[in-house]
N, C-alpha and C positions, 0 to 999 in steps of 0.2 A: 504494499499499499504506499502511496506517495502523499506527501503534504504539499499543498499549494503555497507558495511563497507569495505574500501580498505584493501587488504591484505599487510602485510609488505614484504619487499624484501627477508627476510629469515624466514625459518620455524625452530623452535626448534627441535633438535633431541633427542631421549630418550637416557638417560645414567643411571647409577646407582642412585637411588634416595632413599628418606627416606620413612619411613612407614613400612608396613609389606610385605617385599619381594622385594623391589627395583622397578625400572621403567620397568623391562622387565619381571617380573614374579610375580605371586600372586595377590590377590585381596586386595586392600587398599583404603582408604578414605582420601581425602585431602580436606582442607577447605580454600578457599580464604579469604582475609581480608574483613572487612566490608568497603563498599564504601559509603560515604555520598553523597546523591543526593539532588536535590532542594526539593524533596517531601518525603525524608526519606532514611533509610539505606538499602543497598542491600548487601547480602553475599551469595556466591555460594559454595556448597559442592559437590564434585565429588566422585564417586566410579569407580575405575579403576581396570581392570583385565589385568595385564601386563601394556602395554601402551594404551590400548583401553578403552575409556570412556564407561561404561556400565549403568551408571545412573548419574543423576544430580538433585539437588534440591536447591531451594532458602531457605537458613536458615532464611533470613531475606528479606523482600520486603516492599516497602512503602505501608502503610495502615492506616495512621493516620486520614484519613477522608474517608467518604463514596465514593467519587469519585476515590481516589487512589485505594481503595479496589476494586472497580468495574473494573477499568482499568486493574489492575494487576491480577484479576481473570482469565483473558484470556491471558494477555501478558506473565506472568511467565510460564505457561504450554507451550506456543509457543516457548519460548526461550529454555526451558528444552528440548523439543522434537528436536529442531534444533541443540542443543549442541550434543546430541547422534548421530544424523544424520551426522553432519559436522565433528565431531571428532576433533574439534578445537574451538578457541575463535573467529573465522572469521565468524560472524553471521550477518544476515539481522536485522536491528533495527525494532521493532514493531511499526508500525504507531500509533501515539497517546500515545505511551509509550517511548519516546525517552530517557528520563532521566533514567527510570528503565532499558531500554536496554543498555545504555552506562555504567551504574554502574555495571550491571550483567556482561557485557563483560569484564570489567576491573578486577572484582573479579575472574571471570573465568580464565582469562589469568594468573593472579597471582597464582591461584591454579595449573594450568597446569605447569607453571614454577617451582613451588614447587615440583610437581610431578617428573619432569624430571631432577631436580637438582642433 
């Protein structure tokens, strides 16, 4: 079961950004900061085409122990898929991976902010 994360009152709007081509044109990659969670670091990298998220990946995810590796083996792909579908950082937390989900969404939001700055 997933929990819905509440959406903020405002949504960032694209403007000229940094990277190869700005926020409105070209393909570029942005990387969010490393977010320390109770079980380890989480860091998200996005590939954008204009302002559209075309790919996401977890550069880092908790994996210091077998249980964390097991949980994140399914949680991280679910978060990545949801990122591309949602086109935002307003994702459902993956049940059983709350800390990873929260760290992922925080790094993701920072990457999006960077892309649209």
